[in-house]
N, C-alpha and C positions, 0 to 999 in steps of 0.2 A: 647578744653581744658579739661584735665583730673583732677579730684579731687583727692587729696592725703589724705588718712586717717592718722590721728595721733593717734597711739595706744600706750598706756603705755606698758611696758614689760609684765605686768600681762594680759592685754587684748590681746596682741599678742599671748601669750602662750595659752590662752583660745580659740582664733580663730583658731590657729594652731591645737589644740586638736580636735576641732569640725570638721575641714576640714579633718583631718586624720580619724576620726571616720566615717564621711560620705563616704570617699573614700573606707575604709575597707568594709563598708556595701554594697556599690555599687559593689565592686569586688566580694563579696560573692554572690550577686544576679546574676551577670554575670557568675560566675562559675557554679551556678545551671543551668542556661540556656544553657551553653556550655555542661554540662553533659547530659541534656535532648536531645539536638541536636545530640550529639555523639551516644546516645542510638538509636535515630531514624535512624541515618545513618546505624548503625549495623543491625537494623531490616530490613531496605530497601535492604541492600546488601544481607541479607539472603533470602528475598523474591525473589530478582532478580535471585539469584543462583538457587532457587527452580523452578522458572519459566523457566530458561534456560534448566534445566534438564528435566522438563515436556515437553518442546518444542522439545528437542532432541528425547525423547521417542515417541512423537507423529509423528515426521518425520520418524523415523525408522519403526513405525507401518504402516504408510501410504504407505511406499514402498512395503510392503508385500500385502497390500490390492489391489493395482492397478493391 
């Protein structure tokens, strides 16, 4: 059995405002986390590209050494 809250219009508006504020703050925190993760992805992609290039140079060099 679920309890039903009985709110006056004023209480309802206050609750609604608090929920909205909470959701906005949560969304802002999530956006910060998303930005950090996107930056980490870009950095890892750059490192991966540099590693591929270094590996290709090493393979070319090893052909000449044999």
